[in-house]
N, C-alpha and C positions, 0 to 999 in steps of 0.2 A: 257828810263824806262817805262813800260808799264802802264798806269792809271789802277786802279781798277775800275769797272762801275758797274753803278748799273742800273735795269731796272724797270722803272715803273709796278707795278701788273695790272693796270688798260688799258692803251694802248699799254704797251709795249717800249716805250721810253726809250732810252739810254742817260746816263751821267756818268760823272765821279763821282765816290761817296764822293769825296770833296765837287762837285755843289750841290746836293743832300741837304748835309748838310748846308750848306749854305742856302738853299732855305726851310729850317726846314722841308726836306723829303716832300715836297708838290712838286709833278710834275708837271713841268715849261709847259709841252705839252697842259694835261687836267686836269692838278686841283686835281690832285685824293690826298689825304692825307695818305702816306706810313705809316704804324704803327712806331712810334718814340721808340728807346730803352730809359729805365728811367733817364739815366744819361743826354741825350741830352735833355729828356723833361723838366729837371731839369734848366739844362743851359739856356732853351728858356727863362723861365719864372722869373727866381732868379736872383737878382742884384749878379755880379760879388764877388764871395768869400764868400756871405753870409750862403752858406747852410750847417749846421751842422747834421748831423742824429744822430736820435735816436733809441732806439729799434733793432736796426740791429743785436744784438747779439742770437736773436731769432731761432730758429731750428724746422721744423717737426718733430715731433714724430710718431709712426704707431697706432693709438689708438686701432683699430680693429682689428692689424694683418696680414693685405691684403700681399702676396706674391708679389714681387719685388716693393714694394711700395719704400724703401729704396734706390734702384738703379735707379727708375725713379726720386726720388730728386737731386740724385747727379747727374747725367745726366742734369737736366734742372739747377744745379746749376754751373755745368762747362760750359753750352751752354750759358748762360746768364749773369755769373759773379756775380750773385744775390744769398742770401740764401732762398729767397722766392719770392712770385710774387707781394709785396708792399714794396716801400721803404717810409719810415716816416721822418720827420725832420721839422726844424727850417729852415726859410729865409725870407728875407727881399725884396718886390717887389716894385721899386722904393722907398725905404727906409721906406717902412711901412711894419711892421713885421706881419709874417703870420706862421701858422702853414699848410704842407702840408702833400700829401700822394698821390704818384704817382704808379698805377699797371703795371704789365710786365705781358702781353698777352704771350712774348716768355717762361716766365716760368709756365709750366704745361697749359698753356691756360687760364693765369690769373685766375684759380681756385680759390675758398675761402676753406682753411681747417681754422684749429686755430690759426696758426700764422697768417694769412692774417684778420681774425678776433678781435683777441687780437690786432693788430698792428695798426689798425683802431680805435678799441675802445681806447685805447693809445691815439693816434693821438688826436681825438676830447676830452679826457678829458685835454689832456695838451694845447688846445689851450680853453677850457672853462675855465681852472685855469688859466691861463694867461691871459683872454678875449683877446684873437686875431683871428681872422677869420680862417676857416680853409678850406681848398680847398682841394680836392679829384679829381685825375684825374684817370678815370675807365676805366677797359682794361679788361676783363673777358669771359670767358665761362660760368659761373656760379658756385654750388657746386663741392667741391673737393671728388669726389666719394669715393676716396680710404679712406676716413677719417670718411664715413657713417653718422652716426645721429650726430656726432661732427660739422661735415661741415655743416650740416642743422641747427645747433642750433647757429651758428654764424650769422645767417640773423638775429634773434630773439640779441644777444648780440650788435651788430651793432646799429641797430634799437632801442633799448632802450639807447642807450648812446647817437646818437640824441636827444631823448627825453629831456635828462638833457639839453645836448647843447642848446635844443628849450628854456627852463624854463629859462635858465642867460643869454637867449636873446644876444647870440653871435653867428653871422652868419656863416652858411654852404653851402658855394660855390661848386658845382659840375658840373665839363667837363665828358662830356659821349663821350668816343672816341672808335673808332672801334675794336671788338665789347663791347657790354655790354650786356650781356643776363643772363639770368637762375637768381638764387638768389641773385646775387649783384644788377641787375635790381629790384628786390622785393625788397629790404633792403634799406642800407644807399642811393644807388644811386638818387633815387627817392624822399630823402626826403631833397632834398636842399633849401634853403631859395629863389637859383637862380639855373636853371637847365641850364646849356650851354651844344652844342655840338658840334662837330666838323664835316663838310658838311660831308655827304652819310655814316655817321656812322652808324651800325647795331646795332637797340637799342630794346629790348624787350624782354619777358618772356619766352614763348616757341621757341625753334629754328623752323627757317621755315622747315627743313626736317620732325620735328616731328608736324607740323600744316597741311603741305602737306598731311603726314601718314594718319592724323585724317580724314581731308577732303577731301581727295582722288581728288585733283584739283589744277592747279598750281596755285602759287600766283603772286600777283599784280609785276611788275617791282619795284617799289618803297617800295613795303611793310616790315616794321619795320626799315625802314633808318630814319636817321635825321631829314627828310624833312618830312617824314609820322607821326612822333612824335610832330612835330612843328605843323602840320595841324589839328592833334587831340589835342592840349592844353596839350601834356605832358611836353615839353621843352619850356625855355623859350626865346631862339635864337640859331641862328645857327653863330658861330663865325669862321671865317678863321683863321686857327694857324699862323697866322703873325701877327694876332688882340688879339689875347688871354691875352697876357701880360697886354697890355694896356687898354683891357676891364677886366681885375680882378682888377686893382688897381685903376679903376674909381668906380666897386663895392665896393671895400676897403674904399675908400674914403666915398663913398655915405651911408655907412654903418655906420657912426658916431663913436660910443662910441666904437670902437675895442681898445683903445689904456688905458682905463680907468684899473686902479689897484685895483678894489673895492673888492678883497676877503680877508676878515676878519684877523686882525691878531690873532685872538680868534681861528681860523681855523687852523692856521698854526700851533699855541701851542697844540692843541688837537691831532694833527696829532699820537705824539707817543701815546695817550691812545686808539687811534682807530685804530691803527696800526694792530692789531692782528686781527681784523675783516676786515676792509678794504683791505688788502695787497691779492694782487692775483700773488703771486712769481711762474714762471715757474721752475720747478723741474727736475733735471738728471732723466734719463731714469729709472734708476733701483730704485728709489723712487716712483716714478710711478706705477712701476709695483709691489711694495712692498705692496703700498697702495690699490692698485684694488685688491691682495690678501686677505686684511684683510676685505673688504669691501665683496668680495666674500662670506667670512669663516662668516661672521654677516650676510650676506644676505639667508645664507643656513636656517636659524632660520624661514623663513618667507615666504619660495616658496611655492610656491602650490605644491601638491603631484604629480599632474599629468603633463610630461615634454615631450610635442612634439618635433619634430623636427620642425626648422625654415620653410619648405616648407610647413608642414603638417599645420603648423599654419596658412602661407598664405592661404593655398587653404580653411580652414575654416574660414577666415577673408574674404574671397569672397563668401562662399556658399551663394545661394539662401536660402532665408528663414531666415536667419540669424538674429536676432531682431536688428532692425534700432532704429535712434533718437525717431520716434513718438512710437513705442511700449514703450519703456522706460519712454517716457512721460508720457503713456495711467497708465500702472502701478505704477508708483511711486509719481504722483501727485495728489492731492483731485482733483484742478482743472486746467483747461489751457485755455488760450485765446492766439492763433495765431494771429499774426500780421502782415502785408503785407509791402513790398516795401522800395525803398532806399532813394526817395525823389527824386530824380536825373533821373532816367532812367527808371525803372520799379520794376517788383518782379521778384525774382528769387527761382524757385522752387525746387531748388536743396539745398536751405539752410533754413533751417526752423526755428523761433524765435515767442517767444510771452512771456507772463505773467503766471506763473505757482503757486500753491501754495503747499508748501510740507512740511506737518506735521504742518501746520498752518502759516510758513511761505512764502511772498510772493519772488519771483525769478524770474531773468529774464533767460531763457533756448534758446540758440543757439544753432543748431546742422547741419551739414549734413543729407542729406535727400536724402538716394537713393529709389529705389520702390522694389517691393515685385513680382512683375513680369516685363516679357520685355515690356509690355506696359509703364507700369509706369517708368521703367529703362529708356527708351525713351524721355519720358515726363520731368525727369527728370536728364538727362543728367546722368545718373549712378554717383550721387552723386557727380559730378565735377561741381564747382561753375563758371560763370562767374564773372567781376567784380562788378555786384549788388548785388551778394550774400555774399561779404565781405563787400559793403559799407553797406546795411541793418544790417548787424553782426553786423555794428560800430556802426550806430545809434542806436540801441537797446541796445548796449552797453555805450552808452552815458545816454541814458535815465535811465538806470538802476543806474548809477553812481548817477545822478541829485536826483533821489527817494533815496536813498541810500538803494536798491535791492541789495544781492550778485547774481552773473551771474554765470550758470552751462551752461559749453561748452560739445558737444558730438561729437564726431570727427570719421568720419568713410566714408573716401573717396580718390580713389586711387590719387587724385590730383586735382589743379586746370583746368578749361577745356581749351584745346590749339585750338584756334580757331582764324580765322581772327578777327571776331568782339570782341572778346573780348582783341584781340591786342591793336584794334581802342580804346576801351573805357576805355583803361588801367589798365588791370588785375598786370601787376608788381604793378603799382601805388596804388593799391586799397591795395593789400597784404602789402605792405611796409608801407603804413599807419595804416594798422590793428596794426603790430607787434610794432610801436612808441606808438600808442595809448594805447593799450592796456596794454603795459609794466608800463601806468603810472594813471591808472584809479584809483581812489579812492572808491574801492569797493571789499569785495575778488570776488575771479573767482576762481571756480574749472573745472579742463577740464578732461575728460574720452573719451579714445580712446577704441572706442568699438567693432573694426572693422578693416579697414584698414587707417594707417596713412600715407597719401603720400606725400612728400615733403614738400614745398612751400603751398601746398591747404591746408594741414591739420593745417600747423602752423599758417596758417592766422587767426584761431581762437583757437589758442594751448599754446598762452602767460598766464600763470597766476599764481596762488601763490602754490597751487600744482597740480599735473599732475598725473594721473593715469591708468592702460592699463588692461584690460580685460586680461583673461592669457593669452587667444589665441589671441589677436590683434598681430600687428604689426605698426610698425614705421619706418621710413626710408625716404632716401636722394632722392632713384629713387626705382623705382619696380626692382623685382629681374631679369625681361625679358629683361630691360633697362641695369641694370649692366653688364648682361649677353652678350649683344650684342656691348656694348660700350669697357669696360674692357676684359673680355675673348673672343668678338672676334666671339661669339656663341651665338645665340639667345635661345639654345634649352639647353643651359647650366643654367637654370634659377634656380632648383635646386641646385647647388652647389652654385651659386651668394647667394640665402636666407642662406645659409651657412654662407657665406665669411663676409655678409653684417652686423652680430650681430643687428637685426633689431628685436629680440622677445621682449617681457614682460620681461622675464629673463634678457638678454643682458641689456637692459635700465635700470630695476632695479640697477643691478650691476655699470652701470657707473655713478648712482645717477640722471640721466636726468629724472627717473620716481619715485614720493616719493614712491608707493606702487601698489602690484598687486589684483585687483578683481577676486578671486575667481570664478569658473565655476564648475557645474557637470561635469564628464569625458568624457563624448560624447558630450562636448561645448556647449555655450550658446542659440542654438536651441532646445536642447533637454529639457530642462527646463528654458524658459527666466525667470520664476519669481524667481527663486532662485539667478540668477545673479543680478534683479532688486531690491530684496531685501538687497544686501550687499551694493548696490548702494547707496539704498538711506538710510542705516545707514550711509556710507562714508559721505554724505551729511550733514545729519542732527549733525553728531558728529562734523563735521570740522568746520561748521558755527557757532554751538556754541561758538566755541573757536575762529574763525575769525574775527565774526562780535564783539566781544570785542574789538577789538585793534583797534588804532586810523587809519584812513587812511593813513597818513603820514607815520605810521610804517608797513604797507602793504606794501607800493609800496614800501620805504628802500630796505626791505628784498624782494622783488619780482624783482627788479634790481639787487640786490646783488648776487642773485641764479643765476639770467642768466649771472651776469658778470663772473662766476665762470665757467663755462662751457667751455671746450677745452683743447686739450694735446700739448703739445709743449716741447722743450729741450731748455736748456741754463738758465743763469742767469738774471733775473731782478730784478732791484731794485725800479721798480713802485709802488707807493702809491697814493691813491685818496680819498683826503679830499672831493673832488668833493659831494661824499653821506653826508655829513655834511652842504657842502653848499645849497644843495637840501633841505635838513632838514630845514636849517633858511628861505629860500623861502617861502617854506610852511608853515612855521608858522607866517611869517608875511603876508601872502596873508589871 
């Protein structure tokens, strides 16, 4: 009987498939770590018979109605024997209980959509509730473009879950495997208390081809590899696959109080009372569609009269001469003092921040900054921030929290800068940290998308209590050109892509992601900037009069609850989350 052979993807060495499995899918010739299937991975670290899956019934919906997505899901399910790109559950490692989540690159490139974001979040909350460590093995190309803005928002959801875990002092261990890029690397993957990586794993925010296309030069051979990330301080250790289980076992033991059952009885008793507020049940497709129809009907009463096509909105959002962050600061502030620097490396001219006075109230203002001409755009990187920009934004946000100043964010960027230096200095980590920290800042946050809302670069200053969009602004997981190139396989179909992506203010309000739309004159904000600025100022004054009366703990709980509810998937989940009440108790004790 002929043996089934496996070939090393790196050196071409061949051996029987069973022998490769015995070697944990590590090539005995060159040491290359071949990607493992999910069940193989679980078997390699879990005590025999200890793994029990949860949340396995969830299925991806098609929230923005992309043609062919259902067929792609079915193909991936058949190919991988999984329901989606992550498996979550409980197990023991050397007798110690843990919650684990293992991602599969085999399922649509490990891309994160609503199901992946929800399952990762539920795994984190389960670990926090049970006071056991959570271990996540990542393998992902980033956001799932077929789910559009819903995919992007999973970055905020998982990062805010990690923030709650951090408050409860429950350890999060992350193992980065090949590859870990995009929205996963800029959210929960870089928020571990300890971050391990397998040898040679590709780890970064922007993909190598995107960076090469931006800088027009060949990248170094080890660029974005695990060894590169270790050298630049973004992983704690590179661990051979054969040592992963023993390393995790050591970390679990050394992080102390993992087995304390200190969740109060009162919280459990309060579950029924809070259930209507705290549950985030997935719903059958027909119920989701009915809910969307009702939302659409209600939203009609509030939609601005002018309705441009998505592609027209894209072009307007990029138009030279459209008012930017500094224009609005000048028009709505009584006074403004700009503050510079991230206190780690340098200042970033693509991100502006400082202290302003609006209607007599001190506020901190943070915003993307494009140029008004070619020279300024080159100086400001066309509004694409490096890590320093996001770290400056976080420094100013923390300062605002310290002195009880509300935060106003103006978003206008095609995305974070995809360059060698940005990766060296940790662009993914910087965005991930902002997502986590902004979700728990104890001060009101209002965000306004005033032009382009491009992917994680926009989301990095976009987590807050209320999100508004100018009428002709756009917000998306990727540019229409990128969407057309990857999914439609034709860069010239950007206009068609914009229609499919559901990226306009009308779409985002219909989905409940945007609180409301700021009207503009029919020609656009550039035709009458003062008209738009007055409406932004009215919104800020009105909202801050309300939000500043609320307790900071209440703001944080509602902010997290809002983020927690974003996503569409099918199936039935009995999940409930007393964690927000736990969080409230911690805040009150503090």
